[in-house]
VEXGU-134529 format. One record per residue (C-alpha): x, y, z. Coordinates in pm, 1 decimal, always signed. Example, Ala and Ser with C-alpha at 12.3 -4.5 7.8 and 13.67 -1.06 7.14 Angstrom:
! residues 2
PT | +1230.0 | -450.0 | +780.0
PT | +1367.0 | -106.0 | +714.0
//
This chain:
! residues 72
PT | -3248.1 | +5724.9 | -129.9
PT | -2901.8 | +5651.1 | -313.1
PT | -2760.8 | +5351.2 | -79.5
PT | -3044.6 | +5159.4 | +21.2
PT | -2850.1 | +4834.0 | +101.2
PT | -2727.2 | +5036.7 | +425.1
PT | -3019.8 | +4994.4 | +588.2
PT | -3045.8 | +4644.9 | +628.8
PT | -2746.5 | +4608.6 | +828.6
PT | -2669.3 | +4287.4 | +962.9
PT | -2623.0 | +4220.7 | +1390.8
PT | -2221.7 | +4259.5 | +1487.6
PT | -1985.0 | +3999.8 | +1483.2
PT | -1839.9 | +3971.1 | +1815.3
PT | -1554.6 | +3721.7 | +1947.2
PT | -1724.4 | +3637.3 | +2257.8
PT | -1768.0 | +3253.2 | +2292.4
PT | -2003.2 | +3121.9 | +2530.5
PT | -1889.0 | +2852.6 | +2785.9
PT | -2038.1 | +2564.8 | +2581.6
PT | -1908.0 | +2720.0 | +2252.2
PT | -1561.1 | +2739.1 | +2426.5
PT | -1576.3 | +2362.0 | +2537.8
PT | -1658.4 | +2257.2 | +2230.6
PT | -1341.5 | +2394.9 | +2100.9
PT | -1141.9 | +2280.3 | +2303.4
PT | -1307.8 | +1919.7 | +2272.4
PT | -1228.4 | +1920.0 | +1896.3
PT | -867.8 | +2084.6 | +1940.7
PT | -787.0 | +1783.1 | +2162.7
PT | -967.2 | +1553.0 | +1948.6
PT | -758.3 | +1664.0 | +1640.6
PT | -436.7 | +1643.9 | +1807.5
PT | -505.7 | +1303.2 | +1972.9
PT | -588.4 | +1163.6 | +1588.4
PT | -265.0 | +1308.8 | +1490.9
PT | -89.9 | +1169.9 | +1746.2
PT | -229.8 | +808.5 | +1633.5
PT | -127.4 | +829.9 | +1253.7
PT | +213.4 | +679.6 | +1118.1
PT | +461.7 | +961.9 | +996.0
PT | +402.9 | +851.2 | +670.2
PT | +14.2 | +906.3 | +707.2
PT | +86.6 | +1267.7 | +822.6
PT | +311.8 | +1352.4 | +538.7
PT | +45.7 | +1241.9 | +276.2
PT | -214.1 | +1428.8 | +463.9
PT | +41.8 | +1744.2 | +490.2
PT | +95.3 | +1705.1 | +119.3
PT | -285.3 | +1673.5 | +32.0
PT | -402.4 | +1940.1 | +245.4
PT | -74.9 | +2186.9 | +268.2
PT | -65.3 | +2232.1 | +635.1
PT | -155.3 | +2037.7 | +997.8
PT | -453.2 | +2256.1 | +1055.1
PT | -615.2 | +2198.9 | +738.1
PT | -534.5 | +1814.7 | +770.0
PT | -648.7 | +1718.5 | +1109.3
PT | -962.2 | +1953.3 | +1050.6
PT | -1045.9 | +1742.3 | +714.3
PT | -965.6 | +1417.5 | +1011.3
PT | -1199.1 | +1575.3 | +1239.3
PT | -1461.4 | +1650.7 | +976.3
PT | -1450.3 | +1282.0 | +856.4
PT | -1500.0 | +1142.8 | +1188.4
PT | -1797.3 | +1360.4 | +1279.2
PT | -1980.8 | +1282.4 | +904.0
PT | -1905.0 | +950.3 | +898.6
PT | -1767.0 | +756.1 | +1280.4
PT | -1548.6 | +440.2 | +1250.8
PT | -1714.4 | +120.1 | +1294.5
PT | -1726.1 | -1.2 | +1665.4
//
């Protein structure tokens, strides 16, 4: 065979979300918005300068919160 790699196809990706996945996505989005609104304008500007977009800055904030949650 000339192209054996064609025989090992991966399952097709879908755009379907389970209800659980959708709820996690919505919850994460809400958390991102909440965190962003609590930041000072100076902090927002610094994050935008560092990460290039609000979406990237918010994703970094959420990741930081998930990896190392704030101490009570």
